C-alpha positions in Angstrom: -0.1 0.0 0.0 1.3 3.5 -0.9 -0.2 7.2 -1.1 1.2 10.0 -3.4 3.0 12.4 -1.0 1.9 15.9 -1.6 4.3 17.4 1.0 7.9 17.5 1.5 8.2 14.1 2.8 9.3 11.4 0.8 8.4 8.6 2.2 6.1 5.6 1.6 2.8 5.4 3.9 1.6 1.7 4.8 -1.1 0.7 6.8 -4.1 2.0 4.5 -6.6 0.2 2.5 -6.2 -0.2 -1.0 -9.0 2.2 -1.6 -7.0 5.0 0.0 -4.1 4.8 -2.5 -4.7 8.1 -4.0 -4.9 10.5 -0.9 -4.6 13.8 -2.9 -5.4 17.0 -0.6 -7.0 18.6 -3.7 -10.3 20.0 -4.7 -12.6 17.0 -5.7 -9.7 14.2 -4.9 -8.7 15.0 -1.7 -9.6 11.6 -0.2 -10.2 8.7 -2.4 -11.0 6.3 0.7 -14.4 4.6 0.1 -15.7 5.4 3.5 -14.9 9.2 3.2 -15.9 9.1 -0.3 -19.8 7.5 0.4 -19.9 10.6 3.2 -18.7 13.2 0.6 -20.5 12.4 -2.4 -24.3 12.5 -3.0 -25.9 9.4 -5.2 -26.6 12.0 -8.0 -24.3 12.9 -11.1 -22.7 16.3 -11.1 -24.8 18.8 -13.2 -23.4 20.2 -16.4 -23.6 24.0 -17.0 -24.7 25.2 -20.6 -22.4 28.1 -20.3 -19.1 27.0 -19.3 -18.6 29.8 -16.7 -16.0 30.2 -13.9 -16.0 32.3 -11.0 -13.2 34.3 -9.3 -13.9 35.3 -5.8 -11.7 37.8 -4.2 -12.2 37.4 -0.6 -11.1 40.5 1.9 -10.6 38.6 4.9 -11.6 41.0 8.3 -14.0 42.7 6.6 -13.3 45.9 4.3 -14.7 49.5 5.2 -17.8 50.2 2.5 -17.7 53.8 3.0 -13.7 53.8 2.3 -14.0 51.8 -0.8 -17.4 51.8 -3.0 -19.8 53.6 -1.1 -18.4 57.1 -0.1 -20.7 59.6 1.7 -19.0 62.9 1.0 -21.8 65.0 2.2 -22.3 63.3 5.6 -20.5 64.8 8.8 -16.9 64.1 9.2 -16.8 61.5 11.6 -18.6 59.4 8.9 -17.6 60.7 5.4 -13.9 59.2 6.7 -10.3 60.3 5.1 -10.6 59.8 1.4 -12.6 61.6 -1.3 -14.5 59.9 -3.7 -13.6 60.2 -7.4 -15.6 59.8 -10.9 -15.4 56.2 -12.9 -16.2 56.1 -16.6 -19.7 55.1 -15.3 -21.8 58.3 -14.2 -22.7 57.7 -10.7 -20.5 54.8 -9.9 -18.0 56.8 -7.8 -15.2 55.3 -6.0 -12.5 55.8 -3.5 -9.6 58.2 -4.7 -7.3 55.4 -3.8 -9.1 53.5 -6.8 -8.1 55.3 -9.8 -7.1 52.1 -12.0 -10.6 50.8 -11.3 -12.5 53.9 -12.1 -11.3 53.4 -15.6 -12.8 50.0 -16.0 -15.7 50.3 -13.8 -17.9 49.6 -17.2 -16.8 46.0 -16.9 -18.2 45.6 -13.3 -21.0 46.6 -11.0 -21.5 47.2 -7.4 -24.0 46.1 -5.0 -24.3 48.7 -2.0 -27.1 47.3 -0.3 -25.7 43.9 1.0 -26.6 43.1 4.7 -26.9 40.2 6.9 -26.7 42.4 10.3 -24.0 40.6 12.3 -20.9 42.4 13.4 -19.5 39.1 14.5 -16.3 37.9 12.3 -17.4 34.1 12.0 -21.1 34.8 11.8 -20.6 37.2 9.0 -17.9 35.1 7.2 -20.3 31.7 7.8 -23.2 33.7 6.0 -21.4 35.4 3.3 -19.5 31.9 2.3 -22.1 29.6 2.9 -25.5 31.8 3.0 -26.2 30.1 6.0 -26.5 31.4 9.5 -27.1 28.4 11.7 -25.8 29.9 15.1 -22.3 30.2 13.9 -20.5 32.5 16.3 -17.2 33.5 17.5 -18.2 31.3 20.4 -19.3 28.3 18.0 -17.1 28.7 14.9 -17.6 25.2 13.6 -18.6 25.3 10.0 -22.3 23.9 9.5 -22.6 24.1 6.0 -20.6 23.7 2.6 -19.1 26.7 1.0 -20.3 27.9 -2.3 -16.9 26.9 -4.1 -17.4 23.4 -2.8 -20.9 22.9 -3.8 -20.1 24.1 -7.2 -17.2 21.7 -7.3 -19.7 19.2 -6.2 -21.9 20.3 -9.1 -19.7 20.9 -12.1 -16.0 19.9 -11.3 -13.5 21.1 -13.6 -13.8 22.5 -16.9 -11.3 20.8 -18.4 -9.9 17.1 -17.5 -6.9 17.2 -15.5 -7.5 20.6 -13.5 -9.0 21.1 -10.0 -12.1 22.2 -10.3 -11.8 24.4 -7.1 -8.6 26.2 -5.9 -7.6 28.6 -3.2 -4.7 30.8 -4.0 -2.6 31.2 -1.8 -4.8 29.4 0.7 -8.2 29.3 1.8 -8.8 30.9 5.3 -12.0 32.6 6.9 -11.0 34.7 10.2 -7.9 32.5 10.7 -9.8 29.2 10.2 -8.5 27.0 7.1 -10.2 26.1 5.2 -12.5 27.5 7.0 -16.1 28.3 5.6 -14.6 27.7 2.2 -14.2 23.7 3.2 -16.7 21.0 1.7 -18.3 20.1 5.0 -20.9 17.5 4.7 -19.9 17.2 1.2 -16.5 15.9 2.3 -12.9 16.9 2.0 -12.7 15.8 -1.2 -14.4 19.4 -2.1 -12.1 21.4 0.2 -10.1 23.8 -2.5 -6.9 23.0 -3.6 -4.3 25.0 -1.9 -1.6 26.5 -4.3 0.7 28.4 -1.9 2.1 31.8 -2.7 2.9 32.5 -6.3 4.8 35.8 -5.4 7.7 33.7 -3.7 10.7 33.3 -6.3 10.8 29.8 -6.1 7.1 29.3 -6.2 6.2 25.5 -6.9 3.0 23.6 -6.2 4.1 21.1 -4.0 1.1 19.0 -4.6 2.5 18.0 -7.9 5.2 15.9 -6.6 5.0 12.1 -6.5 6.2 10.2 -3.7 9.9 8.9 -3.5 10.8 6.0 -5.5 7.0 6.4 -7.3 7.3 6.7 -10.9 4.5 7.1 -13.5 4.8 3.4 -14.7 4.3 2.1 -11.3 1.5 4.5 -11.0 -0.3 3.1 -13.7 0.2 -0.3 -12.7 -1.3 0.6 -9.7 -4.2 2.5 -10.9 -5.2 -0.4 -13.2 -5.3 -2.8 -10.3 -7.2 -0.4 -8.3 -9.6 0.2 -11.0 -9.9 -3.6 -11.5 -11.2 -3.8 -7.9 -13.6 -1.0 -8.2 -15.2 -2.5 -11.2 -15.6 -5.7 -9.5 -17.2 -4.1 -6.2 -19.5 -1.7 -8.2 -20.8 -5.0 -10.1 -21.6 -6.4 -7.2 -23.5 -3.8 -5.1 -24.3 -1.2 -7.9 -24.1 1.8 -5.5 -23.6 5.3 -7.1 -21.1 6.0 -5.0 -18.7 3.4 -6.2 -19.2 5.1 -9.8 -18.3 8.2 -8.5 -15.2 7.0 -6.7 -14.3 5.8 -10.2 -14.7 9.4 -11.4 -12.5 10.8 -8.9 -9.7 8.0 -9.3 -9.5 9.2 -13.3 -9.6 13.1 -11.9 -6.7 12.4 -9.4 -4.6 10.4 -12.0 -5.2 12.9 -14.5 -4.1 16.0 -12.2 -1.1 14.4 -10.8 0.3 13.0 -14.0 -0.7 15.3 -16.7 0.4 18.5 -18.1 -2.4 20.7 -18.1 -2.1 21.6 -14.3 1.4 21.8 -14.3 1.3 24.3 -16.9 -1.3 26.3 -15.3 0.0 26.7 -12.2 3.4 28.1 -13.8 2.7 32.1 -13.4 6.4 32.5 -14.5 5.3 32.0 -18.0 3.4 35.4 -17.8 4.9 38.6 -19.6 6.9 40.5 -16.7 5.2 43.5 -17.3 1.8 41.9 -17.0 2.8 40.8 -13.7 3.7 44.0 -12.7 0.5 45.4 -13.5 -1.2 42.8 -11.3 1.1 43.8 -8.5 4.6 42.2 -7.5 3.1 41.2 -4.2 0.9 37.9 -3.0 -2.2 39.5 -3.6 -1.4 40.7 -7.1 0.3 37.3 -8.4 -2.6 35.2 -6.6 -5.0 37.1 -8.8 -3.1 36.6 -11.9 -2.8 33.2 -11.0 -6.5 32.9 -10.7 -6.9 34.0 -14.3 -4.5 31.3 -15.4 -6.3 29.0 -13.5 -10.1 29.6 -14.8 -8.4 29.9 -18.5 -7.1 26.2 -18.1 -10.4 24.9 -16.6 -11.1 25.4 -12.9 -14.1 26.1 -12.2 -13.9 28.3 -9.0 -11.1 29.9 -7.3 -10.8 31.9 -4.5 -7.7 34.7 -3.8 -7.2 35.5 -0.1 -6.5 39.1 0.8 -6.1 39.2 4.4 -5.8 41.4 7.2 -8.8 43.9 6.9 -9.7 44.2 10.7 -8.8 48.1 11.0 -10.2 48.9 14.1 -7.6 51.6 14.6 -4.9 53.6 12.3 -7.1 53.0 9.2 -5.3 55.7 7.1 -1.9 53.7 7.3 -3.6 50.4 6.6 -5.6 51.4 3.4 -2.8 53.7 2.0 -1.0 50.2 1.8 -3.7 48.0 1.0 -6.2 49.8 -1.3 -3.6 50.6 -4.0 -2.8 46.8 -4.2 -6.3 45.8 -4.4 -6.8 48.5 -7.3 -4.3 47.1 -9.2 -5.1 43.9 -9.1 -8.7 43.8 -9.8 -8.6 46.6 -12.5 -5.8 44.4 -14.4 -8.1 41.5 -13.8 -11.0 42.8 -15.5 -8.6 44.2 -18.4 -6.7 41.0 -18.7 -10.0 39.0 -18.7 -11.5 41.3 -21.5 -8.0 41.2 -23.6 -8.4 37.4 -23.6 -11.9 37.0 -24.5 -12.4 35.5 -21.0 -14.5 38.1 -19.5 -18.1 36.6 -20.8 -17.0 33.5 -19.2 -15.6 34.7 -16.0 -17.5 36.2 -13.1 -15.3 38.2 -10.4 -17.0 38.7 -7.3 -15.2 40.8 -4.4 -16.2 41.0 -1.0 -15.6 40.4 2.8 -17.6 39.1 5.7 -19.1 42.4 6.4 -18.5 46.2 6.2 -17.2 48.5 8.8 -19.0 51.2 11.2 -20.1 54.3 9.4 -18.9 56.5 12.2 -15.3 56.5 12.7 -14.0 55.5 16.1 -11.4 57.9 18.0 -8.5 55.5 17.4 -7.8 54.9 21.0 -9.4 51.3 21.2 -10.3 51.9 25.0 -7.3 54.2 25.7 -6.7 58.0 25.0 -8.0 59.1 21.6 -5.5 58.3 18.8 -3.1 56.5 21.2 -3.4 53.5 18.6 -2.8 55.8 15.8 -5.3 57.2 13.3 -9.2 56.4 13.9 -10.6 53.4 12.8 -13.9 51.6 11.9 -15.1 48.4 13.9 -17.5 45.8 12.8 -20.8 46.2 10.9 -23.1 43.8 9.4 -25.9 46.5 8.7 -24.7 47.5 5.1 -21.7 46.3 2.9 -20.7 46.6 -0.6 -20.0 43.4 -3.1 -18.4 44.1 -6.5 -19.5 41.7 -9.3 -18.4 41.8 -12.9 -18.1 39.3 -15.9 -19.5 36.1 -16.7 -22.6 37.8 -18.3 -23.0 39.7 -15.0 -24.2 43.3 -16.3 -21.3 46.0 -16.0 -21.6 49.7 -15.0 -24.5 49.4 -12.4 -25.0 50.3 -9.1 -27.5 48.2 -7.5 -29.2 49.3 -4.2 -28.2 52.3 -1.6 -27.6 52.9 1.7 -28.8 55.8 3.9 -27.0 59.1 4.3 -24.8 57.6 6.8 -24.0 54.3 5.2 -26.0 52.8 8.0 -28.5 50.4 6.4 -29.8 49.5 2.9 -32.1 52.3 1.8 -33.3 50.7 -1.5 -33.0 47.0 -2.6 -31.8 45.5 0.2 -30.0 41.9 -0.2 -28.8 39.1 1.4 -25.8 36.6 1.3 -28.2 33.9 -0.3 -29.6 36.3 -3.3 -25.6 37.0 -4.0 -25.2 33.0 -4.1 -27.9 32.5 -6.1 -26.6 35.4 -8.6 -23.6 33.3 -8.9 -25.2 29.8 -9.4 -27.7 31.1 -12.0 -24.2 32.4 -13.9 -23.0 29.0 -13.6 -26.0 27.2 -15.0 -26.9 25.7 -11.4 -30.5 25.7 -10.0 -30.5 27.9 -6.9 -33.0 25.8 -5.7 -30.5 23.0 -5.4 -31.0 20.8 -2.2 -28.2 18.2 -0.6 -28.7 15.7 2.0 -27.4 16.7 5.5 -25.7 14.1 7.6 -29.0 12.5 8.6 -29.6 11.9 4.8 -32.4 14.6 4.9 -33.0 17.0 1.7 -31.9 20.5 3.0 -32.1 23.8 0.4 -28.8 25.3 -0.4 -30.1 28.7 -0.1 -32.8 29.9 2.1 -33.8 32.3 -0.5 -32.9 31.4 -4.1 -33.9 34.5 -5.8 -30.9 36.0 -7.6 -30.3 39.6 -7.9 -32.1 40.1 -11.1 -31.2 43.4 -12.1 -27.3 42.3 -12.9 -28.5 39.4 -14.9 
């Protein structure tokens, strides 16, 4: 018995059943042991999308301030309107922060939903609602995931668009509020639907560690063992006819194609990109991860998340955003331009959000101490209103959906929820928003409490 080593270790691993011989930590292939697979897979076959659309979700972990990015209030009192001024974009009525000059030039390619809300300022509750569309009592005191992340569901329903690619990927890693994979994970669908983690493509010697073979294992030996396993699996399937056995055959093929084929190796090689384009995205982890996401959807991945962490600016907001927002601006604007130049914008949906917004009224920068003792003022947690950027993949560009009140505290018009956001993503992908999955007790449950998409965008 052996397994493919996906880390730095080069040893075989004995003591496992033959059915777990390809234990790959990748989306759709992470655990091929039969017991795990039976828990992970539904009996139904994955549904195909008629459009072949993919999604890039840029996750601003920690919660970005809506009033400092896409929903500025220049006429509000000083303690609300904040530090930066709005600038006009190439779309009338869609103003953004002055720290987003590059996005201002491509605003016709995306739309902003300014009226998203879920009304919780708890990091974990907010992240769970944004990434799974479910409440289910998750809080900072009860952080366990209780529903599958949207990428995991997409991976279950569609898988990869191209054979040899992972369907669900996270660059450089998957994390929500310090949990990994956090609420991006497969949960009741099984670890086979956790995202494949790339590592940081900005490092000089970037390599995807999960594409190496264990020491002493050649492709010929791997093929011999795959043939033997296939024989055992077919024999078992002919005996019980269980759909999970057939699903396991599919996962075995996907795992083998991924680890042995050239498709993924080429897609992950971000060094093949022109140096000037890499510069435009930004020579930092955020920029290069966004570029890698474009390479992955172009090669055939269906759902790619990009992690931009560190957005919990309770104080010293100016220093933090003066650093962060230009990086976001370069990565997002270049992504839209790059997708458009390559003819991929119509089939690639870009979504940018975090777990919540920030308090419309700025604090005094003291964090309980003397005013300004922690640096410049900041903003605290706020689930009453937040902004979400969406563009490409058939979503209309150049639109503003909804509005907040004059102080940015709550939706004034067209209030929408995470369920509506997920329903829009599902509709773009060709997945029925009324989809049901089986809970751990075998009961069918709705993936979305409200399956109505944001119709204005479609």
